[in-house]
TORZADO-154985 format. One record per residue (C-alpha): y, x, z; residue number from 0; residue in one letter. Coordinates in nm, 4 decimals. Example, Ala and Ser with C-alpha at 12.3 -4.5 7.8 and 13.67 -1.06 7.14 Angstrom:
BEGIN
<<-0.4500; 1.2300; 0.7800>; 0; A>;
<<-0.1060; 1.3670; 0.7140>; 1; S>;
***
This chain:
BEGIN
<<-1.6057; -0.8286; -1.0727>; 0; X>;
<<-1.3904; -0.6225; -1.2850>; 1; X>;
<<-1.0288; -0.6178; -1.1657>; 2; X>;
<<-0.9180; -0.7023; -1.5241>; 3; X>;
<<-1.0828; -1.0413; -1.5249>; 4; X>;
<<-0.8679; -1.1243; -1.2336>; 5; X>;
<<-0.5533; -1.0224; -1.3872>; 6; X>;
<<-0.3129; -1.3101; -1.4478>; 7; X>;
<<-0.3105; -1.3758; -1.8067>; 8; X>;
<<0.0740; -1.3748; -1.8929>; 9; X>;
<<0.0484; -1.0294; -1.7003>; 10; X>;
<<-0.2341; -0.8962; -1.9421>; 11; X>;
<<-0.0315; -1.0116; -2.2338>; 12; X>;
<<0.2631; -0.8447; -2.1361>; 13; X>;
<<0.0672; -0.4871; -2.0520>; 14; X>;
<<-0.1178; -0.5258; -2.3837>; 15; X>;
<<0.2080; -0.5564; -2.5837>; 16; X>;
<<0.3454; -0.2684; -2.3611>; 17; X>;
<<0.0627; -0.0401; -2.3775>; 18; X>;
<<-0.1092; -0.1172; -2.7315>; 19; X>;
<<-0.4138; 0.0743; -2.7780>; 20; X>;
<<-0.4106; 0.2212; -2.4429>; 21; X>;
<<-0.4435; -0.1222; -2.2642>; 22; X>;
<<-0.8411; -0.1093; -2.2226>; 23; X>;
<<-0.8072; 0.2254; -2.0590>; 24; X>;
<<-0.5268; 0.0897; -1.8562>; 25; X>;
<<-0.7775; -0.1687; -1.7391>; 26; X>;
<<-1.0742; 0.0422; -1.6965>; 27; X>;
<<-0.8235; 0.2714; -1.4445>; 28; X>;
<<-0.7740; -0.0407; -1.2097>; 29; X>;
<<-1.1531; -0.0636; -1.1752>; 30; X>;
<<-1.1412; 0.3143; -1.0128>; 31; X>;
<<-1.1113; 0.3758; -0.6516>; 32; X>;
<<-0.7437; 0.4314; -0.5379>; 33; X>;
<<-0.6544; 0.7754; -0.4953>; 34; X>;
<<-0.5961; 0.8833; -0.1173>; 35; X>;
<<-0.2892; 1.1016; -0.0834>; 36; X>;
<<-0.0460; 1.2368; 0.1857>; 37; X>;
<<0.2821; 1.4506; 0.2230>; 38; X>;
<<0.3149; 1.7213; 0.5049>; 39; X>;
<<0.6022; 1.7334; 0.7031>; 40; X>;
<<0.7811; 2.0814; 0.6127>; 41; X>;
<<0.9238; 2.1287; 0.9819>; 42; X>;
<<0.5712; 2.0624; 1.1367>; 43; X>;
<<0.3526; 2.2552; 0.9015>; 44; X>;
<<0.0327; 2.2857; 1.0637>; 45; X>;
<<-0.2001; 2.0488; 0.8597>; 46; X>;
<<-0.4486; 2.2266; 0.6427>; 47; X>;
<<-0.7661; 2.1125; 0.4327>; 48; X>;
<<-0.9269; 2.3291; 0.1929>; 49; X>;
<<-1.0866; 2.0212; 0.0224>; 50; X>;
<<-0.7358; 1.8862; -0.0499>; 51; X>;
<<-0.6110; 1.8965; -0.3933>; 52; X>;
<<-0.2295; 1.9405; -0.4442>; 53; X>;
<<0.0005; 1.6628; -0.6119>; 54; X>;
<<0.1325; 1.8336; -0.9568>; 55; X>;
<<0.5159; 1.7015; -0.8826>; 56; X>;
<<0.5281; 1.7403; -0.5072>; 57; X>;
<<0.4534; 2.0736; -0.3101>; 58; X>;
<<0.4127; 1.9039; 0.0006>; 59; X>;
<<0.1682; 1.6139; -0.1512>; 60; X>;
<<-0.2037; 1.6382; -0.1601>; 61; X>;
<<-0.4877; 1.4156; -0.2307>; 62; X>;
<<-0.7719; 1.3921; -0.0146>; 63; X>;
<<-1.1421; 1.3488; -0.1341>; 64; X>;
<<-1.1870; 1.0276; 0.0920>; 65; X>;
<<-0.9835; 0.7906; 0.3005>; 66; X>;
<<-1.0140; 0.9233; 0.6794>; 67; X>;
<<-0.9048; 0.6924; 0.9417>; 68; X>;
<<-0.5482; 0.8159; 1.0033>; 69; X>;
<<-0.4838; 0.6282; 1.2986>; 70; X>;
<<-0.7628; 0.8534; 1.4911>; 71; X>;
<<-0.5998; 1.1798; 1.3922>; 72; X>;
<<-0.3644; 1.3307; 1.6315>; 73; X>;
<<-0.1847; 1.5251; 1.3494>; 74; X>;
<<-0.0836; 1.1858; 1.2075>; 75; X>;
<<0.0359; 1.0586; 1.5294>; 76; X>;
<<0.2483; 1.3634; 1.5711>; 77; X>;
<<0.4129; 1.3509; 1.2576>; 78; X>;
<<0.2399; 1.6181; 1.0696>; 79; X>;
<<0.1855; 1.4364; 0.7527>; 80; X>;
<<0.2887; 1.0675; 0.5981>; 81; X>;
<<0.0399; 0.8724; 0.4105>; 82; X>;
<<0.1944; 0.8139; 0.0724>; 83; X>;
<<0.1125; 0.6990; -0.2689>; 84; X>;
<<0.1241; 1.0075; -0.4954>; 85; X>;
<<0.3319; 0.8399; -0.7881>; 86; X>;
<<0.6369; 0.7750; -0.5602>; 87; X>;
<<0.6245; 1.1099; -0.4755>; 88; X>;
<<0.7938; 1.2028; -0.8193>; 89; X>;
<<1.1178; 1.1170; -0.6344>; 90; X>;
<<1.0894; 1.4958; -0.4712>; 91; X>;
<<1.0574; 1.6462; -0.8154>; 92; X>;
<<1.3585; 1.4483; -0.9624>; 93; X>;
<<1.5960; 1.5076; -0.6843>; 94; X>;
<<1.5057; 1.8726; -0.7112>; 95; X>;
<<1.5905; 1.8824; -1.0524>; 96; X>;
<<1.9371; 1.6891; -1.0471>; 97; X>;
<<2.0700; 1.6899; -0.6637>; 98; X>;
<<2.2420; 2.0071; -0.4909>; 99; X>;
<<2.0115; 1.9718; -0.2317>; 100; X>;
<<2.1238; 2.3151; -0.0692>; 101; X>;
<<2.4385; 2.1442; 0.0372>; 102; X>;
<<2.5041; 1.9084; 0.3344>; 103; X>;
<<2.4889; 1.5596; 0.1755>; 104; X>;
<<2.5221; 1.1746; 0.2858>; 105; X>;
<<2.2064; 0.9974; 0.1596>; 106; X>;
<<2.1430; 0.6016; 0.1715>; 107; X>;
<<1.8193; 0.4668; 0.1408>; 108; X>;
<<1.8819; 0.1090; 0.0979>; 109; X>;
<<1.5617; -0.0449; 0.0914>; 110; X>;
<<1.3872; 0.2023; 0.3491>; 111; X>;
<<1.0815; 0.0345; 0.5391>; 112; X>;
<<0.7839; 0.1362; 0.6110>; 113; X>;
<<0.9505; 0.4835; 0.5548>; 114; X>;
<<0.7927; 0.6772; 0.2854>; 115; X>;
<<1.0687; 0.7652; 0.0595>; 116; X>;
<<1.2972; 0.8191; 0.3779>; 117; X>;
<<1.0571; 1.0775; 0.5463>; 118; X>;
<<1.0529; 1.2291; 0.1842>; 119; X>;
<<1.4325; 1.2658; 0.1753>; 120; X>;
<<1.4694; 1.3779; 0.5394>; 121; X>;
<<1.2144; 1.6937; 0.4058>; 122; X>;
<<1.4535; 1.7593; 0.0982>; 123; X>;
<<1.7946; 1.7652; 0.2817>; 124; X>;
<<1.9576; 2.0316; 0.4875>; 125; X>;
<<1.9805; 1.9921; 0.8613>; 126; X>;
<<2.3576; 1.9211; 0.8599>; 127; X>;
<<2.3038; 1.6247; 0.6043>; 128; X>;
<<2.3040; 1.2879; 0.7127>; 129; X>;
<<2.0198; 1.0112; 0.6075>; 130; X>;
<<2.1038; 0.6587; 0.6784>; 131; X>;
<<1.7484; 0.4547; 0.6383>; 132; X>;
<<1.8368; 0.0810; 0.6371>; 133; X>;
<<1.5959; -0.2075; 0.6260>; 134; X>;
<<1.7115; -0.5656; 0.5397>; 135; X>;
<<1.3738; -0.7353; 0.7063>; 136; X>;
<<1.4371; -0.7447; 1.0496>; 137; X>;
<<1.0304; -0.7439; 1.1106>; 138; X>;
<<1.0005; -0.4195; 0.9168>; 139; X>;
<<1.2492; -0.2365; 1.1465>; 140; X>;
<<1.0285; -0.1424; 1.3904>; 141; X>;
<<0.7850; 0.0577; 1.1717>; 142; X>;
<<1.0784; 0.2392; 0.9786>; 143; X>;
<<1.2053; 0.3482; 1.3205>; 144; X>;
<<0.8636; 0.4422; 1.4389>; 145; X>;
<<0.7838; 0.6436; 1.1317>; 146; X>;
<<1.1064; 0.8200; 1.1425>; 147; X>;
<<1.0722; 0.8999; 1.5085>; 148; X>;
<<0.7074; 1.0646; 1.4518>; 149; X>;
<<0.9014; 1.2488; 1.1640>; 150; X>;
<<1.1118; 1.4083; 1.4392>; 151; X>;
<<1.4659; 1.4771; 1.2298>; 152; X>;
<<1.7662; 1.4239; 1.4489>; 153; X>;
<<2.0112; 1.3840; 1.1312>; 154; X>;
<<1.8821; 1.0287; 1.0825>; 155; X>;
<<2.0186; 0.6952; 1.1375>; 156; X>;
<<1.8320; 0.3542; 1.0922>; 157; X>;
<<2.0130; 0.0432; 1.0396>; 158; X>;
<<1.9235; -0.2974; 0.9799>; 159; X>;
<<2.1699; -0.4707; 0.7653>; 160; X>;
<<2.2093; -0.6715; 0.4085>; 161; X>;
<<2.3382; -0.4251; 0.1250>; 162; X>;
<<2.6868; -0.6618; 0.1035>; 163; X>;
<<2.7343; -0.5554; 0.4673>; 164; X>;
<<2.7871; -0.1824; 0.3592>; 165; X>;
<<3.1280; -0.2337; 0.2129>; 166; X>;
<<3.3350; -0.0544; 0.4786>; 167; X>;
<<3.1387; 0.2519; 0.3438>; 168; X>;
<<3.2859; 0.2394; -0.0072>; 169; X>;
<<3.2526; 0.5935; -0.1552>; 170; X>;
<<3.0957; 0.7755; 0.1338>; 171; X>;
<<2.7412; 0.8482; -0.0045>; 172; X>;
<<2.6586; 1.1410; -0.2417>; 173; X>;
<<2.2895; 0.9818; -0.2865>; 174; X>;
<<2.2026; 0.6203; -0.2885>; 175; X>;
<<1.8411; 0.5235; -0.3310>; 176; X>;
<<1.7543; 0.1908; -0.4159>; 177; X>;
<<1.3844; 0.1399; -0.3817>; 178; X>;
<<1.4011; -0.2099; -0.5177>; 179; X>;
<<1.1641; -0.5217; -0.4144>; 180; X>;
<<0.9688; -0.5992; -0.7007>; 181; X>;
<<0.6738; -0.7972; -0.8186>; 182; X>;
<<0.4588; -0.5220; -0.7370>; 183; X>;
<<0.2229; -0.5006; -1.0405>; 184; X>;
<<0.1678; -0.1326; -0.9836>; 185; X>;
<<-0.0267; -0.2103; -0.6631>; 186; X>;
<<-0.2543; -0.4396; -0.7987>; 187; X>;
<<-0.5298; -0.1872; -0.7767>; 188; X>;
<<-0.4275; -0.1003; -0.4240>; 189; X>;
<<-0.3955; -0.4468; -0.3186>; 190; X>;
<<-0.5783; -0.7013; -0.5596>; 191; X>;
<<-0.4431; -1.0055; -0.3663>; 192; X>;
<<-0.0806; -0.9180; -0.4938>; 193; X>;
<<-0.1904; -1.0522; -0.8202>; 194; X>;
<<-0.2353; -1.4149; -0.6760>; 195; X>;
<<0.1352; -1.3753; -0.5981>; 196; X>;
<<0.2402; -1.2436; -0.9611>; 197; X>;
<<0.4130; -1.5308; -1.1744>; 198; X>;
<<0.6547; -1.4863; -1.4577>; 199; X>;
<<0.8947; -1.6635; -1.2100>; 200; X>;
<<0.8620; -1.3931; -0.9586>; 201; X>;
<<0.9379; -1.1584; -1.1963>; 202; X>;
<<1.2743; -1.3059; -1.2945>; 203; X>;
<<1.3211; -1.3648; -0.9215>; 204; X>;
<<1.2791; -1.0240; -0.8282>; 205; X>;
<<1.4735; -0.8680; -1.1355>; 206; X>;
<<1.7742; -1.1091; -1.0450>; 207; X>;
<<1.7581; -0.9650; -0.6616>; 208; X>;
<<1.7120; -0.6191; -0.7626>; 209; X>;
<<2.0527; -0.6534; -0.9463>; 210; X>;
<<2.2253; -0.8104; -0.6544>; 211; X>;
<<2.1176; -0.5360; -0.4718>; 212; X>;
<<2.2254; -0.2641; -0.7152>; 213; X>;
<<2.5562; -0.4312; -0.7338>; 214; X>;
<<2.6178; -0.3767; -0.3516>; 215; X>;
<<2.5072; -0.0200; -0.3892>; 216; X>;
<<2.7180; 0.0860; -0.6451>; 217; X>;
<<3.0578; 0.1079; -0.4700>; 218; X>;
<<2.9151; 0.3336; -0.2047>; 219; X>;
<<2.8909; 0.6157; -0.4293>; 220; X>;
<<3.1112; 0.8885; -0.4432>; 221; X>;
<<3.2226; 1.0000; -0.7880>; 222; X>;
<<2.9796; 1.2174; -0.9304>; 223; X>;
<<2.7454; 1.0677; -0.6681>; 224; X>;
<<2.3547; 1.0058; -0.7707>; 225; X>;
<<2.1736; 0.6569; -0.7892>; 226; X>;
<<1.8212; 0.6231; -0.7669>; 227; X>;
<<1.6700; 0.3109; -0.8653>; 228; X>;
<<1.2709; 0.2643; -0.8481>; 229; X>;
<<1.0166; 0.0253; -0.8151>; 230; X>;
<<0.6564; -0.0045; -0.8227>; 231; X>;
<<0.6009; -0.2274; -1.1341>; 232; X>;
<<0.5560; -0.1992; -1.4927>; 233; X>;
<<0.7697; -0.4773; -1.6665>; 234; X>;
<<1.0740; -0.3900; -1.8500>; 235; X>;
<<1.2550; -0.7175; -1.7260>; 236; X>;
<<1.2895; -0.5489; -1.3978>; 237; X>;
<<1.3107; -0.1954; -1.4614>; 238; X>;
<<1.4755; -0.1172; -1.8042>; 239; X>;
<<1.6949; -0.4399; -1.8083>; 240; X>;
<<1.8175; -0.3258; -1.4548>; 241; X>;
<<1.8570; 0.0541; -1.5780>; 242; X>;
<<2.0340; -0.0865; -1.8837>; 243; X>;
<<2.2546; -0.2845; -1.6880>; 244; X>;
<<2.3539; -0.0163; -1.4584>; 245; X>;
<<2.4683; 0.2121; -1.7484>; 246; X>;
<<2.6493; -0.1018; -1.8631>; 247; X>;
<<2.8493; -0.0716; -1.5135>; 248; X>;
<<2.9816; 0.2926; -1.5976>; 249; X>;
<<2.6862; 0.5127; -1.4909>; 250; X>;
<<2.5433; 0.7806; -1.7085>; 251; X>;
<<2.1792; 0.7815; -1.7469>; 252; X>;
<<2.0141; 1.1371; -1.6739>; 253; X>;
<<1.7326; 1.2476; -1.8465>; 254; X>;
<<1.4571; 1.4328; -1.6868>; 255; X>;
<<1.2028; 1.6801; -1.8512>; 256; X>;
<<0.8692; 1.6290; -1.6662>; 257; X>;
<<0.5914; 1.8588; -1.7891>; 258; X>;
<<0.3550; 1.6621; -2.0343>; 259; X>;
<<0.0367; 1.7493; -1.8825>; 260; X>;
<<0.1834; 1.5301; -1.5706>; 261; X>;
<<0.1211; 1.2228; -1.7732>; 262; X>;
<<0.4493; 1.0540; -1.6951>; 263; X>;
<<0.6053; 0.8369; -1.9496>; 264; X>;
<<0.9498; 0.8385; -2.0779>; 265; X>;
<<1.1045; 0.4899; -2.1346>; 266; X>;
<<1.4346; 0.4478; -2.3251>; 267; X>;
<<1.6530; 0.1928; -2.4495>; 268; X>;
<<2.0433; 0.2092; -2.5626>; 269; X>;
<<2.0724; 0.5857; -2.4182>; 270; X>;
<<1.9172; 0.5025; -2.0769>; 271; X>;
<<1.6223; 0.6702; -1.9733>; 272; X>;
<<1.3241; 0.5645; -1.6986>; 273; X>;
<<1.0150; 0.7352; -1.6243>; 274; X>;
<<0.6894; 0.5045; -1.5657>; 275; X>;
<<0.3704; 0.6444; -1.3980>; 276; X>;
<<0.0451; 0.4248; -1.5016>; 277; X>;
<<-0.2938; 0.4604; -1.3180>; 278; X>;
<<-0.4678; 0.5857; -1.6469>; 279; X>;
<<-0.2488; 0.8711; -1.6896>; 280; X>;
<<-0.1251; 1.0123; -1.3422>; 281; X>;
<<-0.3484; 1.0127; -1.0218>; 282; X>;
<<-0.1667; 0.7327; -0.8666>; 283; X>;
<<-0.0395; 0.3920; -0.8670>; 284; X>;
<<0.2284; 0.2175; -1.0902>; 285; X>;
<<0.5696; 0.3550; -1.0318>; 286; X>;
<<0.8889; 0.3330; -1.2130>; 287; X>;
<<1.1864; 0.5897; -1.1615>; 288; X>;
<<1.5603; 0.6205; -1.3193>; 289; X>;
<<1.8350; 0.8292; -1.2005>; 290; X>;
<<2.2081; 0.7656; -1.2554>; 291; X>;
<<2.5267; 0.9540; -1.2027>; 292; X>;
<<2.8182; 0.7540; -1.1218>; 293; X>;
<<3.1255; 0.8233; -1.3555>; 294; X>;
<<3.3462; 0.5520; -1.1581>; 295; X>;
<<3.6437; 0.6485; -0.9306>; 296; X>;
<<3.5975; 0.6053; -0.5838>; 297; X>;
<<3.8954; 0.4807; -0.3313>; 298; X>;
<<4.0440; 0.6948; -0.0564>; 299; X>;
<<3.8256; 0.8789; 0.1905>; 300; X>;
<<3.7190; 0.6593; 0.4655>; 301; X>;
<<3.9141; 0.7238; 0.7784>; 302; X>;
<<3.7669; 0.9044; 1.0769>; 303; X>;
<<3.7552; 0.6910; 1.4023>; 304; X>;
<<3.8744; 0.9120; 1.6950>; 305; X>;
<<3.5769; 0.7807; 1.9231>; 306; X>;
<<3.2546; 0.5669; 1.9142>; 307; X>;
<<3.2684; 0.2041; 1.9771>; 308; X>;
<<3.0230; 0.1919; 2.2312>; 309; X>;
<<2.9011; 0.5625; 2.3323>; 310; X>;
<<3.0452; 0.7179; 2.6272>; 311; X>;
<<3.0208; 1.1201; 2.6618>; 312; X>;
<<2.7633; 1.2056; 2.9217>; 313; X>;
<<2.9283; 1.2669; 3.2463>; 314; X>;
<<2.9536; 1.6616; 3.2755>; 315; X>;
<<2.7422; 1.6760; 3.5954>; 316; X>;
<<2.4402; 1.5365; 3.4075>; 317; X>;
<<2.4499; 1.7703; 3.1107>; 318; X>;
<<2.2650; 2.0393; 3.2799>; 319; X>;
<<1.9990; 1.8491; 3.3289>; 320; X>;
<<1.9147; 1.7728; 2.9527>; 321; X>;
<<2.0460; 2.0840; 2.7756>; 322; X>;
<<1.7272; 2.2730; 2.8738>; 323; X>;
<<1.4837; 2.0347; 2.6553>; 324; X>;
<<1.6467; 2.1348; 2.3176>; 325; X>;
<<1.6065; 2.4323; 2.1069>; 326; X>;
<<1.9836; 2.4619; 2.0390>; 327; X>;
<<2.1463; 2.2436; 2.2987>; 328; X>;
<<2.4833; 2.3950; 2.2093>; 329; X>;
<<2.4627; 2.2417; 1.8545>; 330; X>;
<<2.4512; 1.8596; 2.0107>; 331; X>;
<<2.6805; 1.6829; 2.1947>; 332; X>;
<<2.5723; 1.4249; 2.4419>; 333; X>;
<<2.6350; 1.0339; 2.4944>; 334; X>;
<<2.5526; 0.7311; 2.6920>; 335; X>;
<<2.4892; 0.3865; 2.5764>; 336; X>;
<<2.5474; 0.0991; 2.7720>; 337; X>;
<<2.1800; 0.0435; 2.8267>; 338; X>;
<<2.2180; 0.4122; 2.9888>; 339; X>;
<<2.0145; 0.5795; 2.7254>; 340; X>;
<<2.1033; 0.9141; 2.6935>; 341; X>;
<<2.1538; 1.0519; 2.2993>; 342; X>;
<<2.2146; 1.3999; 2.1555>; 343; X>;
<<2.4547; 1.3898; 1.8426>; 344; X>;
<<2.4510; 1.6885; 1.5780>; 345; X>;
<<2.8188; 1.8360; 1.6303>; 346; X>;
<<2.8168; 1.8841; 1.2554>; 347; X>;
<<2.7862; 1.5211; 1.2034>; 348; X>;
<<2.9983; 1.3984; 1.4683>; 349; X>;
<<3.2726; 1.2519; 1.1973>; 350; X>;
<<3.0129; 1.0979; 0.9907>; 351; X>;
<<2.8435; 0.9343; 1.2658>; 352; X>;
<<3.1869; 0.7988; 1.4072>; 353; X>;
<<3.2699; 0.6613; 1.0612>; 354; X>;
<<2.9102; 0.4754; 1.0548>; 355; X>;
<<2.9653; 0.3612; 1.3945>; 356; X>;
<<3.2653; 0.1706; 1.2750>; 357; X>;
<<3.1142; 0.0558; 0.9664>; 358; X>;
<<2.7895; -0.0865; 1.0730>; 359; X>;
<<2.6988; -0.2806; 1.3945>; 360; X>;
<<2.3154; -0.2879; 1.3818>; 361; X>;
<<2.2177; 0.0722; 1.3824>; 362; X>;
<<2.0941; 0.3726; 1.5872>; 363; X>;
<<2.1599; 0.7286; 1.5334>; 364; X>;
<<2.1040; 1.0655; 1.6885>; 365; X>;
<<1.8280; 1.1719; 1.9042>; 366; X>;
<<1.7358; 0.9548; 2.2005>; 367; X>;
<<1.6856; 1.1993; 2.4820>; 368; X>;
<<1.5877; 0.9812; 2.7740>; 369; X>;
<<1.7192; 0.7885; 3.0751>; 370; X>;
<<1.8374; 0.9009; 3.4104>; 371; X>;
<<1.6856; 0.7310; 3.7183>; 372; X>;
<<1.9046; 0.8588; 4.0230>; 373; X>;
<<1.9002; 1.2035; 3.9799>; 374; X>;
<<1.5755; 1.2392; 3.7575>; 375; X>;
<<1.5843; 1.2862; 3.4160>; 376; X>;
<<1.2842; 1.0908; 3.2193>; 377; X>;
<<1.2763; 1.2168; 2.8612>; 378; X>;
<<1.2033; 0.9846; 2.5787>; 379; X>;
<<0.9097; 0.9984; 2.3433>; 380; X>;
<<1.1259; 1.0485; 2.0489>; 381; X>;
<<1.2223; 1.3622; 2.1988>; 382; X>;
<<0.8963; 1.4883; 2.2697>; 383; X>;
<<0.8301; 1.4467; 1.8640>; 384; X>;
<<1.1832; 1.5955; 1.7671>; 385; X>;
<<1.1786; 1.9336; 1.5671>; 386; X>;
<<1.4810; 1.9761; 1.8072>; 387; X>;
<<1.3068; 2.0017; 2.1106>; 388; X>;
<<1.2646; 2.3313; 2.2930>; 389; X>;
<<0.9543; 2.5383; 2.2498>; 390; X>;
<<0.9847; 2.6864; 2.5972>; 391; X>;
<<0.9026; 2.3685; 2.8067>; 392; X>;
<<0.5670; 2.3359; 2.9953>; 393; X>;
<<0.2872; 2.2262; 2.7957>; 394; X>;
<<-0.0844; 2.1684; 2.7936>; 395; X>;
<<-0.3001; 2.2097; 2.4740>; 396; X>;
<<-0.5584; 1.9091; 2.4377>; 397; X>;
<<-0.8627; 1.8920; 2.2261>; 398; X>;
<<-0.8946; 1.6147; 1.9989>; 399; X>;
<<-1.0923; 1.3958; 2.2426>; 400; X>;
<<-0.8364; 1.4476; 2.4821>; 401; X>;
<<-0.5567; 1.3778; 2.2369>; 402; X>;
<<-0.6858; 1.0697; 2.1385>; 403; X>;
<<-0.7641; 0.9471; 2.5030>; 404; X>;
<<-0.3611; 1.0246; 2.5422>; 405; X>;
<<-0.3055; 0.7939; 2.2636>; 406; X>;
<<-0.5105; 0.5558; 2.4389>; 407; X>;
<<-0.2759; 0.5877; 2.7098>; 408; X>;
<<-0.5318; 0.6901; 2.9664>; 409; X>;
<<-0.4746; 0.9195; 3.2305>; 410; X>;
<<-0.6123; 1.2787; 3.1990>; 411; X>;
<<-0.7855; 1.5039; 3.4357>; 412; X>;
<<-0.5943; 1.8253; 3.4099>; 413; X>;
<<-0.4903; 2.1025; 3.7029>; 414; X>;
<<-0.3861; 1.9375; 4.0032>; 415; X>;
<<-0.1576; 2.2290; 4.0337>; 416; X>;
<<0.0618; 2.1132; 3.7614>; 417; X>;
<<0.3963; 1.9694; 3.8945>; 418; X>;
<<0.6729; 1.7964; 3.7099>; 419; X>;
<<0.7489; 1.7150; 3.3079>; 420; X>;
<<0.5140; 1.8918; 3.0377>; 421; X>;
<<0.4333; 1.8232; 2.6761>; 422; X>;
<<0.1078; 1.7104; 2.5620>; 423; X>;
<<-0.0021; 1.9103; 2.2287>; 424; X>;
<<-0.2614; 1.9351; 1.9837>; 425; X>;
<<-0.3002; 2.2301; 1.7157>; 426; X>;
<<0.0586; 2.3374; 1.8364>; 427; X>;
<<0.2323; 1.9830; 1.7631>; 428; X>;
<<0.3717; 1.7806; 2.0625>; 429; X>;
<<0.2108; 1.4490; 2.1227>; 430; X>;
<<0.4283; 1.3031; 2.3985>; 431; X>;
<<0.5134; 1.3749; 2.7742>; 432; X>;
<<0.2823; 1.4176; 3.0539>; 433; X>;
<<0.3965; 1.4419; 3.4418>; 434; X>;
<<0.1788; 1.6130; 3.6908>; 435; X>;
<<0.2355; 1.4666; 4.0250>; 436; X>;
<<0.0275; 1.6302; 4.2812>; 437; X>;
<<-0.3201; 1.4923; 4.2509>; 438; X>;
<<-0.2885; 1.3546; 3.9150>; 439; X>;
<<-0.0915; 1.3450; 3.5718>; 440; X>;
<<0.0532; 1.0374; 3.4609>; 441; X>;
<<0.0629; 0.9616; 3.0763>; 442; X>;
<<0.4051; 0.8385; 2.9415>; 443; X>;
<<0.3279; 0.7426; 2.6013>; 444; X>;
<<0.5104; 0.4413; 2.5168>; 445; X>;
<<0.2798; 0.1243; 2.5467>; 446; X>;
<<0.3855; 0.0311; 2.1787>; 447; X>;
<<0.2426; 0.3397; 2.0431>; 448; X>;
<<-0.0956; 0.2978; 2.2306>; 449; X>;
<<-0.4296; 0.3083; 1.9892>; 450; X>;
<<-0.6131; -0.0144; 2.0326>; 451; X>;
<<-0.9221; 0.1141; 1.8357>; 452; X>;
<<-1.2406; 0.1942; 2.0069>; 453; X>;
<<-1.2478; 0.5623; 1.9860>; 454; X>;
<<-1.6087; 0.5987; 2.0851>; 455; X>;
<<-1.7037; 0.4446; 1.7362>; 456; X>;
<<-1.5957; 0.7535; 1.5335>; 457; X>;
***
């Protein structure tokens, strides 16, 4: 059955009015296979495929000729790339055109899970920038945290708050991204079941929800800061209406000049510009993007607390045990949480993290190092995947079969002379920790990260 016959009648009428003569080409595009695209991690740049086609608006993005079983790719598990829809990568080009990315910035991704745009932002920012990735829905926080740990950047914080709970951070951020929950019209090809949830009432509900989120986001911007508003839908009620509302709040719409060959459509109203991706014009799904500069004055700078609320400095006698695990240990300070987990915090972000700590109660930041059990230090999985981990640690290179056995949490047969902690690696990327204890090597992959698929079928 052709997918356009299953589209809700009011949606078809809306799109016919919006696209005019292009509507038949649009519906025909919805019957075509969904493009498969990934975005590589520039700090774990080992992924290569000769049959990959570049994404025009994102140098790190590539189309694949077919969809592999990503779960069974050790490079995916190591954070070498993220599977992301190509249209949404337009954010990368938009920010490269408008943001001063060479400078340290404070950035908030307010609706972050599962982490596609957060990993993109992390790749764009300098190492001395702060990225806060927030997710409102509790059940979506673990996958966000896991994806950010795979990406491996230590300048990231993950939080779980309603947007209204960020009030103590007024005027704190240089960039706020609101990738707003929407009616999902742009995903109808990727997820045909989404058509069953679509209704005109849901469109209106989403538009109102987006405006409430944007209302909470506005005060968080510095004067001159950037607000990025995006959705994966087509209708003007959610997109242009809310963009127009932002303009009415005193924000200046930023006009972007994308090459015509990209196929991105500019939509404008009352001096406000937005940019729409349609699947019949771009090799990707539906996506809307609009950027604004904050012209409103902000209040006094947020005071910097003298100390963290619950983190305590790691005792001096334990610091020599953790420093060798980092490439540049002097760039970090070391703290211990009430649950005895040890964290490394970038020194350059110390003041910002103390402000964040005072403002938000449900968050995590810094690089999780591990825990002490007696005099023994047990390193964390997050440390193994971090871009900050030392390159001089003992390691063992695994082939694909043994790498997948590692991710099945099976113990590996290695040289019995191996003692102590060592990194499991695949094609130069760390997968996690092993520990040699005489006659065997134990696998320290966390249970929650274990692959449950039968790898013998592939």
